[in-house]
VEXSE-403798 format. One record per residue (C-alpha): y, z, x; residue number from 1; residue in three letters. Coordinates in Angstrom, 2 decimals, always signed. Last residue first. Example, Ala and Ser with C-alpha at 12.3 -4.5 7.8 and 13.67 -1.06 7.14 Angstrom:
% residues 2
-1.06;+7.14;+13.67;2;SER
-4.50;+7.80;+12.30;1;ALA
END
This chain:
% residues 494
-117.64;-95.48;+103.87;494;ILE
-117.23;-93.11;+100.95;493;ARG
-113.51;-93.68;+100.25;492;ILE
-112.86;-90.04;+101.08;491;ARG
-115.35;-90.16;+103.94;490;CYS
-113.48;-93.08;+105.48;489;LEU
-110.20;-91.14;+105.43;488;ILE
-111.80;-88.01;+106.92;487;GLU
-113.47;-89.95;+109.74;486;HIS
-110.20;-91.73;+110.49;485;LEU
-108.40;-88.40;+110.87;484;GLU
-111.24;-86.75;+112.83;483;PRO
-111.33;-89.59;+115.38;482;SER
-114.08;-88.73;+117.86;481;LEU
-116.14;-87.43;+114.95;480;LYS
-119.21;-86.91;+117.17;479;LEU
-121.52;-88.97;+114.94;478;ARG
-118.85;-91.52;+114.19;477;TRP
-118.09;-92.12;+117.88;476;ALA
-121.82;-92.45;+118.65;475;PHE
-122.33;-94.90;+115.80;474;ALA
-119.29;-96.87;+116.96;473;ILE
-120.63;-97.01;+120.53;472;GLY
-124.11;-98.15;+119.47;471;ALA
-122.56;-100.82;+117.23;470;ALA
-120.29;-101.93;+120.09;469;ALA
-123.22;-102.39;+122.49;468;ILE
-125.31;-104.35;+119.98;467;VAL
-122.35;-106.34;+118.65;466;PHE
-121.14;-107.26;+122.15;465;PHE
-124.51;-108.43;+123.42;464;ARG
-125.08;-110.49;+120.30;463;ILE
-121.68;-112.09;+120.82;462;LEU
-122.89;-113.30;+124.22;461;GLY
-125.29;-115.57;+122.39;460;LEU
-122.23;-117.59;+121.33;459;TRP
-121.59;-118.66;+124.90;458;GLY
-122.75;-116.58;+127.84;457;THR
-124.64;-113.34;+128.56;456;THR
-127.67;-113.43;+126.32;455;PHE
-129.93;-115.48;+128.62;454;ALA
-128.90;-113.22;+131.52;453;PRO
-130.99;-110.33;+130.16;452;ALA
-131.52;-107.77;+132.96;451;LEU
-128.46;-108.29;+135.18;450;LYS
-125.87;-109.08;+132.51;449;LEU
-127.37;-106.35;+130.34;448;TRP
-126.85;-103.78;+133.12;447;ALA
-123.17;-104.77;+133.44;446;CYS
-122.73;-104.48;+129.67;445;ASN
-124.41;-101.08;+129.66;444;LEU
-121.94;-99.93;+132.33;443;ALA
-119.04;-101.13;+130.14;442;PHE
-120.52;-99.16;+127.24;441;MET
-120.98;-96.03;+129.37;440;THR
-117.39;-96.14;+130.66;439;ALA
-116.28;-96.58;+127.06;438;PHE
-118.15;-93.46;+125.92;437;LEU
-117.07;-91.38;+128.92;436;LEU
-113.41;-92.14;+128.21;435;VAL
-113.86;-91.36;+124.51;434;CYS
-115.63;-88.08;+125.36;433;VAL
-112.73;-87.03;+127.58;432;LEU
-110.15;-87.71;+124.87;431;HIS
-112.30;-86.10;+122.16;430;GLN
-112.35;-82.79;+124.02;429;ARG
-108.65;-82.44;+123.42;428;LYS
-105.43;-83.34;+125.19;427;PHE
-102.05;-82.34;+123.75;426;PRO
-101.40;-79.38;+126.04;425;MET
-97.76;-78.44;+125.55;424;ILE
-95.19;-76.57;+127.58;423;HIS
-92.45;-79.14;+126.86;422;LEU
-91.40;-79.34;+130.52;421;VAL
-94.91;-79.34;+131.95;420;SER
-96.67;-81.54;+129.38;419;CYS
-93.95;-84.17;+129.59;418;THR
-93.82;-84.15;+133.40;417;VAL
-97.57;-84.52;+133.86;416;ALA
-97.87;-87.20;+131.16;415;VAL
-95.00;-89.27;+132.56;414;VAL
-96.16;-88.95;+136.19;413;LEU
-99.71;-90.02;+135.45;412;ILE
-98.23;-92.70;+133.22;411;TYR
-96.15;-94.23;+135.98;410;TYR
-98.77;-94.22;+138.74;409;VAL
-101.33;-95.86;+136.47;408;ILE
-98.77;-98.35;+135.13;407;ASP
-97.81;-99.37;+138.70;406;SER
-101.47;-99.99;+139.50;405;LEU
-102.06;-102.02;+136.33;404;LEU
-98.98;-104.20;+136.72;403;THR
-99.69;-104.89;+140.39;402;ALA
-103.25;-105.85;+139.50;401;LEU
-102.00;-108.27;+136.85;400;ALA
-99.51;-109.82;+139.28;399;ALA
-102.25;-110.11;+141.90;398;GLY
-104.43;-111.91;+139.38;397;THR
-101.47;-114.23;+138.75;396;ILE
-101.37;-115.23;+142.41;395;GLY
-103.72;-113.30;+144.71;394;PHE
-101.89;-113.32;+148.06;393;ILE
-98.30;-114.31;+147.20;392;PRO
-98.56;-112.24;+143.97;391;ILE
-99.84;-109.08;+145.70;390;LEU
-97.01;-107.89;+147.96;389;ALA
-94.02;-108.94;+145.87;388;ASN
-95.70;-107.65;+142.73;387;ASN
-96.70;-104.36;+144.39;386;LEU
-93.26;-103.57;+145.80;385;ILE
-91.34;-104.45;+142.63;384;LEU
-93.82;-102.72;+140.31;383;ALA
-93.88;-99.58;+142.47;382;SER
-90.08;-99.41;+142.59;381;ALA
-89.73;-100.07;+138.88;380;THR
-92.30;-97.49;+137.85;379;LEU
-90.96;-94.83;+140.23;378;VAL
-87.42;-95.41;+138.99;377;LEU
-88.63;-95.17;+135.41;376;SER
-90.29;-91.81;+136.03;375;ASN
-87.14;-90.46;+137.69;374;LEU
-85.08;-91.68;+134.73;373;LEU
-87.57;-90.07;+132.34;372;SER
-86.78;-86.70;+133.88;371;PHE
-83.31;-86.88;+132.33;370;ALA
-84.94;-86.49;+128.90;369;TYR
-85.40;-82.77;+129.48;368;PHE
-83.47;-81.82;+126.34;367;ARG
-86.31;-83.38;+124.34;366;SER
-86.26;-86.68;+122.46;365;TYR
-86.85;-88.70;+125.64;364;ASN
-89.89;-86.65;+126.64;363;LEU
-91.65;-87.05;+123.30;362;ALA
-90.47;-90.67;+123.11;361;PRO
-92.38;-91.43;+126.34;360;LEU
-95.48;-89.35;+125.62;359;PHE
-96.43;-91.60;+122.69;358;ILE
-97.03;-94.48;+125.12;357;GLY
-99.99;-92.63;+126.63;356;PHE
-102.87;-94.30;+124.81;355;THR
-101.28;-97.65;+124.00;354;GLY
-99.67;-98.18;+127.40;353;VAL
-102.80;-97.01;+129.23;352;LEU
-104.95;-99.40;+127.19;351;LEU
-102.38;-102.10;+127.91;350;GLN
-102.95;-101.60;+131.63;349;GLY
-106.70;-101.83;+131.16;348;PHE
-106.15;-105.11;+129.34;347;GLY
-103.84;-106.37;+132.09;346;LEU
-106.67;-105.87;+134.58;345;LEU
-109.21;-107.57;+132.32;344;LEU
-106.93;-110.47;+131.41;343;VAL
-105.99;-111.00;+135.08;342;ALA
-109.69;-111.17;+135.82;341;TYR
-110.09;-114.24;+133.62;340;ARG
-106.72;-115.84;+134.53;339;ALA
-108.35;-118.81;+136.26;338;THR
-109.86;-119.53;+132.86;337;ALA
-106.45;-120.90;+131.78;336;TYR
-106.82;-124.42;+133.11;335;THR
-110.52;-124.57;+132.30;334;ASP
-109.71;-123.60;+128.72;333;GLY
-107.88;-126.85;+128.05;332;ASN
-108.30;-125.99;+124.38;331;PRO
-109.65;-122.42;+124.15;330;LEU
-113.16;-122.23;+122.71;329;ILE
-114.83;-122.06;+126.14;328;ASP
-112.12;-119.68;+127.36;327;PHE
-112.88;-117.27;+124.53;326;ILE
-116.63;-117.63;+125.04;325;LEU
-116.24;-116.64;+128.68;324;ASP
-114.13;-113.60;+127.76;323;ILE
-116.56;-112.35;+125.12;322;ASN
-117.58;-109.03;+126.70;321;LEU
-114.05;-108.64;+128.03;320;TRP
-112.21;-109.17;+124.76;319;ILE
-114.54;-107.07;+122.60;318;PHE
-114.53;-104.15;+125.05;317;LEU
-110.72;-104.26;+125.21;316;LEU
-110.58;-104.04;+121.42;315;ILE
-113.07;-101.15;+121.42;314;PHE
-111.02;-99.22;+123.98;313;GLY
-107.76;-99.83;+122.13;312;GLY
-109.05;-98.23;+118.95;311;ALA
-110.45;-95.13;+120.66;310;LEU
-107.50;-94.65;+123.00;309;LEU
-105.10;-95.18;+120.11;308;LEU
-106.82;-92.54;+118.00;307;ASN
-106.74;-90.02;+120.85;306;ASN
-103.12;-90.72;+121.80;305;SER
-101.81;-90.46;+118.24;304;ALA
-103.73;-87.34;+117.26;303;GLN
-102.92;-85.50;+120.49;302;ALA
-99.23;-86.42;+120.42;301;ILE
-98.81;-85.30;+116.80;300;LEU
-100.77;-82.09;+117.31;299;ARG
-98.95;-81.14;+120.51;298;SER
-95.57;-81.59;+118.83;297;THR
-96.76;-79.68;+115.75;296;ASN
-97.77;-76.71;+117.85;295;THR
-94.72;-76.91;+120.07;294;ARG
-92.27;-76.66;+117.18;293;ASP
-88.97;-76.51;+119.07;292;ASN
-87.21;-77.55;+115.84;291;ASP
-85.64;-80.57;+117.58;290;LYS
-89.05;-81.34;+119.13;289;ILE
-90.71;-81.29;+115.70;288;ALA
-87.94;-83.47;+114.22;287;GLN
-88.29;-86.07;+116.99;286;SER
-92.06;-86.09;+116.50;285;LEU
-91.61;-86.65;+112.78;284;GLU
-89.29;-89.61;+113.49;283;PRO
-91.56;-90.98;+116.25;282;GLN
-94.86;-91.00;+114.35;281;THR
-94.02;-94.16;+112.36;280;ILE
-93.25;-96.23;+115.46;279;ALA
-96.10;-94.71;+117.49;278;ILE
-98.69;-95.60;+114.84;277;LEU
-97.35;-99.07;+114.12;276;SER
-97.09;-100.43;+117.65;275;ARG
-99.98;-98.37;+118.99;274;SER
-102.59;-100.37;+117.07;273;PRO
-101.54;-103.51;+119.03;272;ILE
-102.20;-102.02;+122.46;271;SER
-105.42;-103.91;+123.17;270;VAL
-104.08;-107.14;+121.62;269;MET
-101.59;-107.31;+124.50;268;ALA
-104.41;-108.31;+126.87;267;ALA
-104.88;-111.70;+125.19;266;MET
-101.12;-112.31;+125.11;265;TYR
-100.77;-111.37;+128.77;264;THR
-103.47;-113.83;+129.77;263;ALA
-101.69;-116.60;+127.84;262;ILE
-98.36;-115.66;+129.47;261;ALA
-99.97;-115.68;+132.94;260;PHE
-101.02;-119.29;+132.37;259;ILE
-97.47;-120.17;+131.26;258;GLY
-95.90;-118.37;+134.24;257;THR
-98.22;-120.33;+136.52;256;SER
-96.86;-123.56;+135.00;255;ALA
-93.28;-122.21;+135.19;254;LEU
-93.26;-122.06;+138.99;253;GLY
-95.04;-120.20;+141.80;252;GLN
-92.43;-118.05;+143.57;251;LYS
-89.52;-117.81;+141.12;250;GLY
-91.54;-118.03;+137.92;249;THR
-94.21;-115.68;+139.26;248;ILE
-91.50;-113.21;+140.33;247;ILE
-89.77;-113.34;+136.95;246;PHE
-92.97;-113.08;+134.93;245;SER
-94.23;-110.15;+137.02;244;SER
-90.97;-108.25;+136.52;243;MET
-91.48;-108.14;+132.77;242;ILE
-92.81;-104.58;+132.47;241;PRO
-90.60;-103.24;+135.32;240;ALA
-87.19;-104.43;+134.15;239;LEU
-87.00;-102.45;+130.93;238;VAL
-87.69;-99.06;+132.54;237;SER
-85.38;-99.60;+135.49;236;THR
-82.12;-100.83;+134.02;235;LEU
-82.95;-98.92;+130.86;234;ALA
-82.66;-95.59;+132.70;233;SER
-79.06;-96.23;+133.68;232;VAL
-78.04;-97.11;+130.14;231;ILE
-80.27;-94.30;+128.87;230;LEU
-78.22;-91.71;+130.75;229;PHE
-75.00;-92.94;+129.22;228;GLY
-76.58;-92.78;+125.78;227;THR
-77.73;-89.21;+126.27;226;TYR
-74.35;-88.12;+127.61;225;LEU
-72.48;-89.86;+124.78;224;ALA
-74.80;-88.43;+122.12;223;TYR
-74.57;-84.92;+123.59;222;LYS
-70.78;-85.16;+123.73;221;ARG
-70.63;-86.40;+120.14;220;VAL
-72.87;-83.54;+119.00;219;LEU
-70.63;-81.04;+120.79;218;SER
-67.59;-82.48;+118.99;217;PRO
-69.10;-81.82;+115.53;216;ASN
-66.20;-81.30;+113.09;215;GLN
-64.27;-84.26;+114.46;214;LYS
-67.31;-86.54;+114.06;213;ILE
-67.90;-85.36;+110.48;212;PHE
-64.27;-86.09;+109.64;211;THR
-64.50;-89.51;+111.26;210;TRP
-67.24;-90.60;+108.85;209;ASP
-67.65;-94.26;+109.82;208;PRO
-67.93;-96.73;+106.94;207;ARG
-70.75;-99.28;+107.17;206;LEU
-73.03;-96.96;+105.21;205;SER
-76.73;-96.31;+104.97;204;ILE
-78.74;-94.30;+102.44;203;HIS
-79.68;-97.46;+100.51;202;GLY
-83.06;-99.12;+100.88;201;LEU
-81.82;-102.56;+99.81;200;SER
-79.19;-102.38;+102.54;199;PHE
-81.93;-102.07;+105.15;198;LEU
-83.86;-105.01;+103.69;197;TYR
-80.83;-107.29;+104.02;196;ALA
-80.38;-106.10;+107.60;195;ILE
-83.98;-106.94;+108.43;194;ASN
-83.91;-110.40;+106.83;193;ILE
-80.76;-111.32;+108.76;192;LEU
-82.31;-110.20;+112.07;191;ALA
-85.43;-112.28;+111.43;190;ALA
-83.29;-115.34;+110.67;189;ILE
-81.56;-114.97;+114.03;188;GLY
-84.88;-114.48;+115.80;187;TYR
-86.18;-117.82;+114.56;186;THR
-82.79;-119.45;+115.16;185;LEU
-83.01;-118.75;+118.90;184;CYS
-86.48;-120.26;+119.24;183;LEU
-85.33;-123.27;+117.19;182;ALA
-82.46;-123.82;+119.64;181;ILE
-84.99;-123.91;+122.50;180;VAL
-87.09;-126.49;+120.66;179;PHE
-84.07;-128.56;+119.70;178;GLY
-83.09;-128.85;+123.37;177;ASP
-86.69;-129.77;+124.25;176;MET
-86.52;-132.49;+121.62;175;SER
-87.44;-132.15;+117.96;174;ILE
-89.94;-134.05;+115.83;173;VAL
-91.84;-134.70;+119.05;172;ARG
-95.22;-133.67;+117.62;171;PHE
-95.46;-130.73;+120.05;170;ALA
-91.79;-129.85;+119.52;169;TYR
-92.13;-129.54;+115.77;168;LEU
-95.42;-127.70;+116.24;167;LEU
-93.97;-125.20;+118.70;166;TYR
-90.97;-124.47;+116.48;165;SER
-93.20;-124.04;+113.43;164;VAL
-95.36;-121.57;+115.36;163;LEU
-92.27;-119.70;+116.56;162;LEU
-91.03;-119.33;+112.99;161;GLY
-94.47;-118.24;+111.84;160;ILE
-94.56;-115.68;+114.66;159;ARG
-91.11;-114.38;+113.75;158;VAL
-92.03;-114.02;+110.07;157;ALA
-95.40;-112.38;+110.77;156;ILE
-95.16;-109.74;+113.51;155;GLU
-91.46;-109.00;+113.64;154;ARG
-90.65;-109.60;+109.97;153;VAL
-93.85;-107.89;+108.84;152;ALA
-93.01;-104.91;+111.04;151;ARG
-89.56;-104.79;+109.45;150;PRO
-91.29;-104.80;+106.04;149;VAL
-93.91;-102.17;+106.92;148;VAL
-91.83;-99.69;+108.91;147;ILE
-90.10;-97.67;+106.19;146;HIS
-89.83;-94.00;+107.20;145;MET
-86.01;-94.00;+107.01;144;LEU
-86.07;-93.47;+110.77;143;VAL
-88.13;-96.65;+111.05;142;ASN
-85.66;-98.70;+108.99;141;ALA
-82.92;-97.92;+111.49;140;ASN
-85.32;-98.96;+114.25;139;THR
-85.87;-102.34;+112.60;138;GLU
-82.14;-102.93;+112.25;137;PHE
-81.59;-102.22;+115.95;136;ILE
-84.50;-104.43;+117.02;135;THR
-83.37;-107.43;+114.94;134;GLN
-79.91;-106.70;+116.24;133;TYR
-80.89;-107.13;+119.87;132;LEU
-83.25;-110.06;+119.26;131;MET
-80.39;-112.01;+117.66;130;PHE
-78.03;-111.30;+120.55;129;PHE
-80.74;-111.96;+123.16;128;ALA
-81.47;-115.45;+121.79;127;LEU
-77.75;-116.19;+121.58;126;PRO
-77.34;-115.23;+125.27;125;LEU
-80.63;-116.59;+126.67;124;VAL
-79.48;-120.11;+125.80;123;PHE
-77.25;-119.79;+128.86;122;TYR
-80.05;-120.44;+131.37;121;TYR
-81.48;-123.52;+129.66;120;TYR
-81.17;-125.91;+132.61;119;ASP
-81.92;-123.08;+135.07;118;VAL
-85.23;-122.49;+133.32;117;PHE
-86.14;-126.15;+133.79;116;LEU
-85.43;-125.87;+137.53;115;PRO
-88.46;-123.59;+138.01;114;SER
-89.79;-123.83;+141.58;113;LYS
-86.63;-124.78;+143.50;112;GLU
-83.93;-123.61;+141.07;111;GLY
-85.26;-120.15;+140.26;110;PHE
-83.65;-118.20;+143.11;109;TYR
-80.58;-120.47;+143.53;108;ALA
-79.96;-120.49;+139.78;107;ALA
-80.18;-116.69;+139.83;106;LEU
-77.57;-116.49;+142.59;105;PRO
-75.18;-118.84;+140.69;104;VAL
-75.63;-117.44;+137.17;103;SER
-75.03;-113.80;+138.11;102;CYS
-71.42;-113.74;+136.85;101;ALA
-72.49;-115.12;+133.46;100;TRP
-75.13;-112.41;+133.11;99;TYR
-72.57;-109.73;+134.04;98;ILE
-70.17;-111.02;+131.36;97;CYS
-72.97;-111.10;+128.80;96;ALA
-73.86;-107.59;+129.95;95;PHE
-70.53;-106.17;+128.83;94;LEU
-70.29;-108.15;+125.59;93;LEU
-73.81;-107.11;+124.59;92;PHE
-73.10;-103.47;+125.35;91;GLY
-70.05;-103.53;+123.11;90;LEU
-72.22;-104.98;+120.35;89;PHE
-74.87;-102.34;+121.10;88;PRO
-72.31;-99.56;+120.39;87;ILE
-70.82;-101.11;+117.23;86;VAL
-73.94;-101.54;+115.11;85;LEU
-75.61;-98.16;+115.71;84;THR
-72.22;-96.52;+115.16;83;TYR
-71.95;-98.01;+111.67;82;PHE
-75.46;-96.84;+110.77;81;PHE
-74.47;-93.26;+111.57;80;PHE
-71.57;-93.36;+109.13;79;GLY
-72.17;-89.82;+107.90;78;HIS
-75.88;-90.55;+107.20;77;ASP
-75.69;-89.72;+103.49;76;THR
-78.34;-89.04;+100.86;75;ASN
-78.90;-85.41;+101.77;74;GLY
-77.41;-84.82;+105.21;73;SER
-78.64;-86.97;+108.06;72;LYS
-76.41;-86.95;+111.12;71;PHE
-78.41;-84.44;+113.19;70;TYR
-81.81;-85.85;+112.09;69;PRO
-80.55;-89.34;+113.14;68;TYR
-79.92;-88.16;+116.69;67;PHE
-83.25;-88.81;+118.46;66;ARG
-84.39;-91.82;+116.42;65;ILE
-81.10;-93.69;+116.63;64;ILE
-80.53;-92.63;+120.24;63;SER
-83.77;-94.31;+121.33;62;SER
-82.74;-97.77;+120.08;61;ASN
-79.11;-97.11;+120.96;60;THR
-79.83;-96.73;+124.69;59;GLY
-76.99;-99.03;+125.63;58;LEU
-78.39;-101.85;+123.43;57;GLN
-77.23;-104.29;+126.09;56;ALA
-79.72;-103.17;+128.75;55;LEU
-82.98;-103.46;+126.82;54;GLY
-81.62;-106.51;+125.02;53;VAL
-80.95;-108.36;+128.28;52;PHE
-84.45;-107.55;+129.54;51;LEU
-85.90;-108.89;+126.29;50;THR
-83.69;-111.99;+126.56;49;ALA
-85.10;-112.62;+130.03;48;THR
-88.64;-112.17;+128.73;47;ASP
-87.97;-114.52;+125.80;46;ILE
-86.57;-117.23;+128.07;45;LEU
-89.35;-116.68;+130.63;44;ILE
-92.05;-117.05;+127.98;43;ARG
-90.61;-120.16;+126.33;42;ALA
-90.27;-121.80;+129.75;41;LEU
-93.79;-120.80;+130.78;40;GLY
-95.27;-122.31;+127.63;39;ILE
-93.47;-125.55;+128.43;38;ASP
-94.74;-125.43;+132.04;37;GLU
-98.31;-124.87;+130.84;36;ALA
-98.03;-128.10;+128.89;35;ALA
-97.93;-127.90;+125.12;34;LEU
-100.28;-129.49;+122.58;33;PHE
-103.65;-127.83;+123.08;32;ARG
-102.85;-124.56;+124.90;31;THR
-99.86;-123.84;+122.69;30;LEU
-101.29;-125.01;+119.38;29;VAL
-104.92;-123.96;+118.88;28;PHE
-105.38;-120.87;+121.04;27;PHE
-101.88;-119.45;+121.22;26;THR
-100.53;-120.34;+117.79;25;THR
-103.81;-119.65;+116.01;24;VAL
-104.10;-116.30;+117.77;23;PHE
-100.45;-115.51;+117.09;22;GLY
-101.03;-116.07;+113.39;21;ILE
-104.09;-113.82;+113.53;20;ALA
-102.11;-111.27;+115.53;19;VAL
-99.40;-111.33;+112.88;18;GLY
-102.00;-110.54;+110.27;17;ILE
-103.12;-107.81;+112.66;16;TYR
-99.64;-106.35;+112.74;15;THR
-99.35;-106.38;+108.96;14;VAL
-102.62;-104.46;+108.68;13;ILE
-101.40;-102.03;+111.35;12;THR
-98.16;-101.46;+109.45;11;GLY
-100.11;-100.67;+106.30;10;ARG
-102.25;-98.13;+108.15;9;PHE
-99.26;-96.68;+110.00;8;SER
-97.28;-96.33;+106.77;7;GLN
-100.13;-94.51;+105.03;6;LYS
-101.10;-92.36;+108.02;5;ALA
-97.52;-91.35;+108.75;4;ILE
-96.79;-90.67;+105.08;3;THR
-99.66;-88.21;+104.87;2;GLY
-101.26;-87.42;+108.25;1;MET
END
């Protein structure tokens, strides 16, 4: 895959370094030194800021990738970078006013079970501002085919900053107020690093090219229409993934939110490979769709989804086969072990996100992007209904089940619509074989639990994982389920 493979590989290495830092933070700092309520506060603040960012960016994050090929000409972007700064700033001002106006009803909703969140309600604004521009700068670097440094900032620098913040608070060097301020400053520093890196790359300008704009009125209309559509779409698509945290916080309190946050972190490892691969594939995918190159579009989607299914499946297998050991090692593991099945359900959801996430930009970069609004409405409606129905009955396990079921409905619709409107068929034999392979490995695990219970718990459980995983890897290698990875490993004689 050339540049895509190289950047994706490096980005994945950076991501897993970040995962290691996050692992230390989660398993040896958060659960040991912080109360579940403190973890819940940090989680709800970041989730609220994430929702704010999704709305305030006014679709700029997607517009950058979709329209950059139209503005790019040699070594100039015709002031494109300038527009990517101004539009989200206007969005931030708009939604900051709305956020302020909603303070009373939101305080009433969260006040009884989670009064601590109400105390720090307005700290979401600076946190969201820094997160917004960190994201915008990172996306600008993506279209220049440079994802490694921004990925390092997001996955390593931010995690180190958060780790330091947690430790300072845990050892009472700073108060709760200082802790929340430190969270904000972490993302502010990340944004500054990203913009400095962007300027070091060149090919960007803070001067708008009004002549280019006047000469391309149709392009401006398309940009405005696309951005306006994404504003409406963001209200639904951004809300659904973090709805569980809000409902848990409102109905069960920040302690339950903290436990759910730990389960979510464990499950998020399943989709980690997708972060780099999808990010670096998007610019080439956008160009292929612009050129109406169906062959290349199908190839890019097929390669990404197949490789992500294979990688994510093995990660989920590792987590579930060792879930008891993980909670045994985890400080205060008994508190968080109640989320055992939530981890499994969320893990399957993340496998869907990683495998089919590439279909979302494919649809958004096409002229049929309006269909994504329908998909997002279905996702939000199903998430809202299912979370409200299942959380009161099953608690955080119900939230995980609601997330999985809404993701299943959503991605079935996304894949069906994308394949229909783009007239592509990106699925290959390898996809089906991968599904059968993982179903077989999970079945073997169930059989092992019945026939050899002595090797089911504690460190002996690792033997079970390595035996089953080794058989699965050998099978995947034999059938070349990932032709790209097989070719790379053959070149270096692995």
